[in-house]
Backbone as XML, in Angstrom:
<?xml version="1.0"?>
<chain id="A" units="angstrom">
  <residue number="1" name="MET">
    <atom name="N" x="9.156" y="-13.061" z="-9.521"/>
    <atom name="CA" x="8.535" y="-12.099" z="-8.633"/>
    <atom name="C" x="7.970" y="-10.945" z="-9.469"/>
  </residue>
  <residue number="2" name="MET">
    <atom name="N" x="6.793" y="-10.514" z="-9.114"/>
    <atom name="CA" x="6.140" y="-9.410" z="-9.813"/>
    <atom name="C" x="6.674" y="-8.080" z="-9.268"/>
  </residue>
  <residue number="3" name="PRO">
    <atom name="N" x="6.735" y="-7.061" z="-10.122"/>
    <atom name="CA" x="7.145" y="-5.741" z="-9.618"/>
    <atom name="C" x="6.053" y="-5.155" z="-8.736"/>
  </residue>
  <residue number="4" name="PRO">
    <atom name="N" x="6.403" y="-4.216" z="-7.863"/>
    <atom name="CA" x="5.382" y="-3.596" z="-7.012"/>
    <atom name="C" x="4.343" y="-2.847" z="-7.842"/>
  </residue>
  <residue number="5" name="LYS">
    <atom name="N" x="3.149" y="-2.754" z="-7.289"/>
    <atom name="CA" x="2.055" y="-2.010" z="-7.910"/>
    <atom name="C" x="1.441" y="-1.136" z="-6.822"/>
  </residue>
  <residue number="6" name="CYS">
    <atom name="N" x="1.297" y="0.128" z="-7.106"/>
    <atom name="CA" x="0.724" y="1.055" z="-6.135"/>
    <atom name="C" x="-0.752" y="0.737" z="-5.931"/>
  </residue>
  <residue number="7" name="ASP">
    <atom name="N" x="-1.137" y="0.485" z="-4.689"/>
    <atom name="CA" x="-2.537" y="0.164" z="-4.389"/>
    <atom name="C" x="-3.454" y="1.375" z="-4.525"/>
  </residue>
  <residue number="8" name="ALA">
    <atom name="N" x="-2.898" y="2.581" z="-4.505"/>
    <atom name="CA" x="-3.722" y="3.783" z="-4.641"/>
    <atom name="C" x="-3.963" y="4.158" z="-6.096"/>
  </residue>
  <residue number="9" name="CYS">
    <atom name="N" x="-3.139" y="3.656" z="-7.009"/>
    <atom name="CA" x="-3.285" y="4.001" z="-8.429"/>
    <atom name="C" x="-4.537" y="3.370" z="-9.039"/>
  </residue>
  <residue number="10" name="GLY">
    <atom name="N" x="-5.013" y="2.300" z="-8.480"/>
    <atom name="CA" x="-6.196" y="1.637" z="-9.011"/>
    <atom name="C" x="-5.843" y="0.526" z="-9.969"/>
  </residue>
  <residue number="11" name="PRO">
    <atom name="N" x="-6.797" y="-0.347" z="-10.247"/>
    <atom name="CA" x="-6.533" y="-1.539" z="-11.042"/>
    <atom name="C" x="-6.187" y="-1.265" z="-12.504"/>
  </residue>
  <residue number="12" name="SER">
    <atom name="N" x="-6.612" y="-0.148" z="-13.073"/>
    <atom name="CA" x="-6.359" y="0.104" z="-14.490"/>
    <atom name="C" x="-5.068" y="0.883" z="-14.732"/>
  </residue>
  <residue number="13" name="ALA">
    <atom name="N" x="-4.418" y="1.344" z="-13.668"/>
    <atom name="CA" x="-3.203" y="2.140" z="-13.828"/>
    <atom name="C" x="-2.012" y="1.249" z="-14.151"/>
  </residue>
  <residue number="14" name="THR">
    <atom name="N" x="-1.075" y="1.807" z="-14.860"/>
    <atom name="CA" x="0.175" y="1.109" z="-15.139"/>
    <atom name="C" x="1.307" y="1.885" z="-14.503"/>
  </residue>
  <residue number="15" name="ARG">
    <atom name="N" x="2.474" y="1.283" z="-14.445"/>
    <atom name="CA" x="3.634" y="1.987" z="-13.901"/>
    <atom name="C" x="3.900" y="3.251" z="-14.707"/>
  </residue>
  <residue number="16" name="LYS">
    <atom name="N" x="3.715" y="3.193" z="-16.029"/>
    <atom name="CA" x="3.904" y="4.373" z="-16.870"/>
    <atom name="C" x="2.872" y="5.442" z="-16.502"/>
  </residue>
  <residue number="17" name="GLY">
    <atom name="N" x="1.656" y="5.006" z="-16.190"/>
    <atom name="CA" x="0.571" y="5.931" z="-15.900"/>
    <atom name="C" x="0.780" y="6.747" z="-14.647"/>
  </residue>
  <residue number="18" name="ASN">
    <atom name="N" x="1.474" y="6.197" z="-13.640"/>
    <atom name="CA" x="1.664" y="6.979" z="-12.430"/>
    <atom name="C" x="2.947" y="7.787" z="-12.471"/>
  </residue>
  <residue number="19" name="GLY">
    <atom name="N" x="3.740" y="7.629" z="-13.539"/>
    <atom name="CA" x="4.916" y="8.449" z="-13.718"/>
    <atom name="C" x="6.057" y="8.173" z="-12.763"/>
  </residue>
  <residue number="20" name="SER">
    <atom name="N" x="6.062" y="7.060" z="-12.089"/>
    <atom name="CA" x="7.098" y="6.777" z="-11.108"/>
    <atom name="C" x="7.584" y="5.346" z="-11.221"/>
  </residue>
  <residue number="21" name="ASP">
    <atom name="N" x="8.879" y="5.183" z="-11.072"/>
    <atom name="CA" x="9.447" y="3.840" z="-10.980"/>
    <atom name="C" x="9.861" y="3.541" z="-9.552"/>
  </residue>
  <residue number="22" name="GLU">
    <atom name="N" x="9.564" y="4.454" z="-8.636"/>
    <atom name="CA" x="9.934" y="4.267" z="-7.238"/>
    <atom name="C" x="8.700" y="3.887" z="-6.428"/>
  </residue>
  <residue number="23" name="PHE">
    <atom name="N" x="8.848" y="2.836" z="-5.643"/>
    <atom name="CA" x="7.747" y="2.360" z="-4.807"/>
    <atom name="C" x="8.248" y="2.167" z="-3.383"/>
  </residue>
  <residue number="24" name="THR">
    <atom name="N" x="7.369" y="2.386" z="-2.423"/>
    <atom name="CA" x="7.691" y="2.213" z="-1.011"/>
    <atom name="C" x="6.652" y="1.302" z="-0.392"/>
  </residue>
  <residue number="25" name="LEU">
    <atom name="N" x="7.120" y="0.353" z="0.410"/>
    <atom name="CA" x="6.227" y="-0.553" z="1.118"/>
    <atom name="C" x="5.919" y="0.057" z="2.483"/>
  </residue>
  <residue number="26" name="VAL">
    <atom name="N" x="4.640" y="0.325" z="2.745"/>
    <atom name="CA" x="4.197" y="0.928" z="4.003"/>
    <atom name="C" x="3.522" y="-0.153" z="4.835"/>
  </residue>
  <residue number="27" name="TYR">
    <atom name="N" x="3.889" y="-0.219" z="6.109"/>
    <atom name="CA" x="3.307" y="-1.198" z="7.029"/>
    <atom name="C" x="2.287" y="-0.507" z="7.922"/>
  </residue>
  <residue number="28" name="PHE">
    <atom name="N" x="1.047" y="-0.951" z="7.828"/>
    <atom name="CA" x="-0.024" y="-0.456" z="8.682"/>
    <atom name="C" x="-0.166" y="-1.389" z="9.885"/>
  </residue>
  <residue number="29" name="ARG">
    <atom name="N" x="-1.113" y="-1.092" z="10.767"/>
    <atom name="CA" x="-1.305" y="-1.908" z="11.977"/>
    <atom name="C" x="-1.699" y="-3.324" z="11.571"/>
  </residue>
  <residue number="30" name="PRO">
    <atom name="N" x="-0.950" y="-4.318" z="12.040"/>
    <atom name="CA" x="-1.270" y="-5.705" z="11.670"/>
    <atom name="C" x="-2.548" y="-6.195" z="12.346"/>
  </residue>
  <residue number="31" name="THR">
    <atom name="N" x="-3.242" y="-7.091" z="11.661"/>
    <atom name="CA" x="-4.445" y="-7.706" z="12.226"/>
    <atom name="C" x="-4.293" y="-9.219" z="12.310"/>
  </residue>
  <residue number="32" name="VAL">
    <atom name="N" x="-3.142" y="-9.724" z="11.882"/>
    <atom name="CA" x="-2.873" y="-11.164" z="11.882"/>
    <atom name="C" x="-1.535" y="-11.407" z="12.559"/>
  </residue>
  <residue number="33" name="ASP">
    <atom name="N" x="-1.466" y="-12.432" z="13.411"/>
    <atom name="CA" x="-0.191" y="-12.864" z="13.980"/>
    <atom name="C" x="0.332" y="-14.006" z="13.133"/>
  </residue>
  <residue number="34" name="TYR">
    <atom name="N" x="1.524" y="-13.808" z="12.580"/>
    <atom name="CA" x="2.115" y="-14.836" z="11.727"/>
    <atom name="C" x="3.106" y="-15.663" z="12.523"/>
  </residue>
  <residue number="35" name="PRO">
    <atom name="N" x="3.191" y="-16.966" z="12.250"/>
    <atom name="CA" x="4.199" y="-17.791" z="12.923"/>
    <atom name="C" x="5.602" y="-17.368" z="12.468"/>
  </residue>
  <residue number="36" name="ASP">
    <atom name="N" x="6.604" y="-17.678" z="13.265"/>
    <atom name="CA" x="7.976" y="-17.271" z="12.962"/>
    <atom name="C" x="8.467" y="-17.794" z="11.617"/>
  </residue>
  <residue number="37" name="ASP">
    <atom name="N" x="7.988" y="-18.959" z="11.188"/>
    <atom name="CA" x="8.470" y="-19.538" z="9.934"/>
    <atom name="C" x="7.601" y="-19.157" z="8.729"/>
  </residue>
  <residue number="38" name="TRP">
    <atom name="N" x="6.698" y="-18.212" z="8.895"/>
    <atom name="CA" x="5.805" y="-17.797" z="7.818"/>
    <atom name="C" x="6.582" y="-16.996" z="6.780"/>
  </residue>
  <residue number="39" name="ALA">
    <atom name="N" x="6.240" y="-17.158" z="5.510"/>
    <atom name="CA" x="6.839" y="-16.378" z="4.421"/>
    <atom name="C" x="5.714" y="-15.895" z="3.516"/>
  </residue>
  <residue number="40" name="GLY">
    <atom name="N" x="5.849" y="-14.698" z="3.001"/>
    <atom name="CA" x="4.838" y="-14.149" z="2.114"/>
    <atom name="C" x="4.658" y="-12.665" z="2.323"/>
  </residue>
  <residue number="41" name="HIS">
    <atom name="N" x="3.649" y="-12.112" z="1.685"/>
    <atom name="CA" x="3.351" y="-10.685" z="1.783"/>
    <atom name="C" x="2.308" y="-10.486" z="2.884"/>
  </residue>
  <residue number="42" name="PRO">
    <atom name="N" x="2.663" y="-9.816" z="3.985"/>
    <atom name="CA" x="1.703" y="-9.643" z="5.078"/>
    <atom name="C" x="0.529" y="-8.752" z="4.685"/>
  </residue>
  <residue number="43" name="GLU">
    <atom name="N" x="-0.593" y="-8.985" z="5.311"/>
    <atom name="CA" x="-1.828" y="-8.265" z="4.992"/>
    <atom name="C" x="-1.758" y="-6.784" z="5.325"/>
  </residue>
  <residue number="44" name="ASN">
    <atom name="N" x="-0.820" y="-6.389" z="6.143"/>
    <atom name="CA" x="-0.742" y="-4.980" z="6.549"/>
    <atom name="C" x="0.291" y="-4.183" z="5.744"/>
  </residue>
  <residue number="45" name="ALA">
    <atom name="N" x="0.937" y="-4.813" z="4.761"/>
    <atom name="CA" x="1.960" y="-4.146" z="3.947"/>
    <atom name="C" x="1.365" y="-3.749" z="2.598"/>
  </residue>
  <residue number="46" name="VAL">
    <atom name="N" x="1.480" y="-2.468" z="2.257"/>
    <atom name="CA" x="0.867" y="-1.940" z="1.042"/>
    <atom name="C" x="1.908" y="-1.122" z="0.269"/>
  </residue>
  <residue number="47" name="TRP">
    <atom name="N" x="1.996" y="-1.372" z="-1.051"/>
    <atom name="CA" x="2.918" y="-0.628" z="-1.904"/>
    <atom name="C" x="2.294" y="0.697" z="-2.348"/>
  </residue>
  <residue number="48" name="PHE">
    <atom name="N" x="3.124" y="1.749" z="-2.369"/>
    <atom name="CA" x="2.711" y="3.052" z="-2.866"/>
    <atom name="C" x="3.761" y="3.597" z="-3.813"/>
  </residue>
  <residue number="49" name="CYS">
    <atom name="N" x="3.316" y="4.221" z="-4.911"/>
    <atom name="CA" x="4.233" y="4.941" z="-5.791"/>
    <atom name="C" x="4.603" y="6.243" z="-5.089"/>
  </residue>
  <residue number="50" name="SER">
    <atom name="N" x="5.620" y="6.923" z="-5.595"/>
    <atom name="CA" x="6.067" y="8.160" z="-4.944"/>
    <atom name="C" x="4.990" y="9.250" z="-4.967"/>
  </residue>
  <residue number="51" name="ALA">
    <atom name="N" x="4.132" y="9.236" z="-5.979"/>
    <atom name="CA" x="3.064" y="10.237" z="-6.061"/>
    <atom name="C" x="2.006" y="10.037" z="-4.984"/>
  </residue>
  <residue number="52" name="HIS">
    <atom name="N" x="1.732" y="8.786" z="-4.610"/>
    <atom name="CA" x="0.676" y="8.497" z="-3.638"/>
    <atom name="C" x="1.200" y="8.231" z="-2.221"/>
  </residue>
  <residue number="53" name="LEU">
    <atom name="N" x="2.503" y="8.106" z="-2.059"/>
    <atom name="CA" x="3.069" y="7.834" z="-0.735"/>
    <atom name="C" x="2.629" y="8.850" z="0.320"/>
  </residue>
  <residue number="54" name="PRO">
    <atom name="N" x="2.575" y="10.147" z="0.015"/>
    <atom name="CA" x="2.146" y="11.112" z="1.036"/>
    <atom name="C" x="0.738" y="10.847" z="1.591"/>
  </residue>
  <residue number="55" name="LEU">
    <atom name="N" x="-0.107" y="10.171" z="0.825"/>
    <atom name="CA" x="-1.469" y="9.871" z="1.307"/>
    <atom name="C" x="-1.467" y="8.906" z="2.486"/>
  </residue>
  <residue number="56" name="ALA">
    <atom name="N" x="-0.401" y="8.115" z="2.636"/>
    <atom name="CA" x="-0.315" y="7.150" z="3.727"/>
    <atom name="C" x="0.223" y="7.774" z="5.012"/>
  </residue>
  <residue number="57" name="GLU">
    <atom name="N" x="0.757" y="8.980" z="4.902"/>
    <atom name="CA" x="1.342" y="9.643" z="6.057"/>
    <atom name="C" x="0.326" y="9.817" z="7.180"/>
  </residue>
  <residue number="58" name="GLY">
    <atom name="N" x="0.704" y="9.416" z="8.365"/>
    <atom name="CA" x="-0.156" y="9.559" z="9.533"/>
    <atom name="C" x="-1.220" y="8.485" z="9.675"/>
  </residue>
  <residue number="59" name="LEU">
    <atom name="N" x="-1.245" y="7.499" z="8.775"/>
    <atom name="CA" x="-2.282" y="6.469" z="8.826"/>
    <atom name="C" x="-1.763" y="5.098" z="9.262"/>
  </residue>
  <residue number="60" name="THR">
    <atom name="N" x="-0.494" y="4.974" z="9.612"/>
    <atom name="CA" x="0.073" y="3.659" z="9.911"/>
    <atom name="C" x="-0.474" y="3.041" z="11.202"/>
  </residue>
  <residue number="61" name="GLY">
    <atom name="N" x="-1.150" y="3.799" z="12.016"/>
    <atom name="CA" x="-1.794" y="3.254" z="13.210"/>
    <atom name="C" x="-3.116" y="2.562" z="12.899"/>
  </residue>
  <residue number="62" name="LEU">
    <atom name="N" x="-3.607" y="2.729" z="11.675"/>
    <atom name="CA" x="-4.845" y="2.077" z="11.228"/>
    <atom name="C" x="-4.514" y="0.742" z="10.584"/>
  </residue>
  <residue number="63" name="THR">
    <atom name="N" x="-5.512" y="-0.109" z="10.418"/>
    <atom name="CA" x="-5.302" y="-1.324" z="9.637"/>
    <atom name="C" x="-5.160" y="-0.912" z="8.168"/>
  </residue>
  <residue number="64" name="ALA">
    <atom name="N" x="-4.625" y="-1.793" z="7.346"/>
    <atom name="CA" x="-4.487" y="-1.497" z="5.917"/>
    <atom name="C" x="-5.853" y="-1.226" z="5.294"/>
  </residue>
  <residue number="65" name="LEU">
    <atom name="N" x="-6.849" y="-1.992" z="5.682"/>
    <atom name="CA" x="-8.196" y="-1.810" z="5.142"/>
    <atom name="C" x="-8.752" y="-0.432" z="5.507"/>
  </residue>
  <residue number="66" name="GLU">
    <atom name="N" x="-8.592" y="-0.028" z="6.766"/>
    <atom name="CA" x="-9.060" y="1.295" z="7.200"/>
    <atom name="C" x="-8.304" y="2.410" z="6.470"/>
  </residue>
  <residue number="67" name="ALA">
    <atom name="N" x="-6.991" y="2.266" z="6.388"/>
    <atom name="CA" x="-6.163" y="3.281" z="5.736"/>
    <atom name="C" x="-6.515" y="3.412" z="4.258"/>
  </residue>
  <residue number="68" name="MET">
    <atom name="N" x="-6.651" y="2.291" z="3.573"/>
    <atom name="CA" x="-6.972" y="2.346" z="2.149"/>
    <atom name="C" x="-8.367" y="2.932" z="1.921"/>
  </residue>
  <residue number="69" name="GLY">
    <atom name="N" x="-9.284" y="2.729" z="2.855"/>
    <atom name="CA" x="-10.601" y="3.359" z="2.765"/>
    <atom name="C" x="-10.494" y="4.863" z="2.809"/>
  </residue>
  <residue number="70" name="ARG">
    <atom name="N" x="-9.678" y="5.373" z="3.721"/>
    <atom name="CA" x="-9.482" y="6.831" z="3.825"/>
    <atom name="C" x="-8.756" y="7.376" z="2.591"/>
  </residue>
  <residue number="71" name="ILE">
    <atom name="N" x="-7.753" y="6.638" z="2.125"/>
    <atom name="CA" x="-7.002" y="7.070" z="0.955"/>
    <atom name="C" x="-7.908" y="7.090" z="-0.277"/>
  </residue>
  <residue number="72" name="SER">
    <atom name="N" x="-8.719" y="6.066" z="-0.446"/>
    <atom name="CA" x="-9.649" y="6.022" z="-1.579"/>
    <atom name="C" x="-10.624" y="7.186" z="-1.542"/>
  </residue>
  <residue number="73" name="ALA">
    <atom name="N" x="-11.106" y="7.544" z="-0.348"/>
    <atom name="CA" x="-12.026" y="8.670" z="-0.212"/>
    <atom name="C" x="-11.342" y="9.983" z="-0.614"/>
  </residue>
  <residue number="74" name="ARG">
    <atom name="N" x="-10.066" y="10.130" z="-0.304"/>
    <atom name="CA" x="-9.325" y="11.338" z="-0.684"/>
    <atom name="C" x="-9.133" y="11.431" z="-2.191"/>
  </residue>
  <residue number="75" name="LEU">
    <atom name="N" x="-9.042" y="10.285" z="-2.844"/>
    <atom name="CA" x="-8.798" y="10.252" z="-4.288"/>
    <atom name="C" x="-10.063" y="10.447" z="-5.128"/>
  </residue>
  <residue number="76" name="ARG">
    <atom name="N" x="-11.211" y="10.397" z="-4.513"/>
    <atom name="CA" x="-12.474" y="10.551" z="-5.263"/>
    <atom name="C" x="-12.747" y="11.978" z="-5.596"/>
  </residue>
</chain>
């Protein structure tokens, strides 16, 4: 199993680069219904490092795609 990677840190960031070893899985509004026997990482679950976790606050009613769009805009 791979360790979590913060989706807000960007593709070139490393765990050392974000200064945190703590990650939280945030669940946004689902857009897919999974069968009861399904296993895997759901499309609405996104990992955040402790530095970027506050950016997800108040956005869990959005889809992951919508939320990450808003978060990316804040980071620019």
